[in-house]
Phi, psi and omega in degrees: 000135180279094182299325178297315173292323175308307185289334177288326176289320183295311181296320175299324173291322179294321182289320174305322179297336177303318180298322176292325181294328181297318178294317184294331177300322174301323178297307181306317180301310187290321182295320183292331181269340186224348182074018185237136172289120183273099179297337188276001182296323176296323181292323180298323176299313180292321179296318180290320179298317184290324175292319181294311185287332175299311178294324180296316179296334182271008176091016182290340183087161184299308182294314178300313181293321180294318183292318184288320175302312177304319174301318180293322183295328178292315176303316182296323178301311174305317180298308181299316181298315186284322189264321188258307187283316189299315179294346185253013179304133183061015172277160177303150178303328176302326180293316182292320183295315177298328175294320176299330179290312172302322176292335179295310188290329182289315183294320178299311181293318179298311181302316182284327182288325182275320191248356179092164186250010184282157185275136180245131170282144183224122181236108176259013175088010175246103181287141178275069187240151178280146174232145186266121176228114184065030180086000181247132182281123183233140179294129174298317184296319181293326178291323177295314178300316182295323178297312178304315179302309186299320180289322178296315182296320176300311182300313182293319180292324176294316184300317186281329189263332187248345183258159184290318179293329177294321174291325182293324180296322179292326177295319179300322182289334181283321186201106179299317186293314182299314182303317176297324183288335179265007169095013177279119181296097189296321180300315180296319185297314183294322177303315179303307189288330176284333179288317176297321179291328183292316174306314182293320180296328178289315176298318175295321183295316180298315178291317179288325177294327181291332183277313190245357187089152181272111188206168183300335180295348175298335183294333179281000174295338175300327178289323178292338182280342183304309180297327180299311184296318183293322180285316185279329187103137187287347185248007189241123177286319174290330173305320179296326175287317180297316181298326175292316180294327179292312182294316176302313181291316182292323180292323181288320181288320177291325175293320182281317187262332178263333186300320178299336180261331188260320181138152180294165178082009184292330179300334184283321188249343182304317177303321181287330169299315180296319184290326176292322176293325177297323178300325183292336181262315182214084189293345179272353179089168181303317186244004178295155176272128179291130182256117182253121180244143175274144179234000000 
């Protein structure tokens, strides 16, 4: 076996998996605060990327466009809390999940109706070119994305474990009614977490848009995040990163070493097969919390 080539494929897969993790982080944030899978996260990535690239093309600059887009995501967070979440307090999780499905179509339609549906190229100054490290070719863009993801994970982990708002978020996820009874402002907490999720969507949208172009297909990045969440756990921020690394590495290795024997396109479906098998063994994920219910 050519070990140099093997490690090149492995490292490339690990770094590519970071891109999936960035999308999965948005899901984890919402799930930790509400216990609901946010189907609209992919639409939020597309929405944030489309606003950013539209402003960037008008000469706002990288920092100005990012700040303005974050402001729009804060407004979106207030809208979601007031129109979608507040009327559904203490409703079954399936009701909130269905609401996020409707929200996804609303965001997608609004974004394309206002800003158009054409594909935008996005260049943030980080070329997707190989650099040699220890004789192994590694994508410069993937290295940059992995650094951004590491910083985000550190900030979010600190936010949830060390801050008062972070602890309140965990309480809200456990029981809405109990959180309200002890004086936790549910409306403010949801605005905060949807704002944080919007920020993560902005970062993911910029990086994915730089690699593939800002287009409607960005909404389908949510589907790539599903195996990541299943492997890492829906409630774990570090788990989102570990799950992304596993998915990225396994799909690349499967495509290179199993593809010639099984057929091309293995990279597209192998993560879902792996996630299905994983559900049979550990349904809560590697870092997920086991739920014990009385019956």
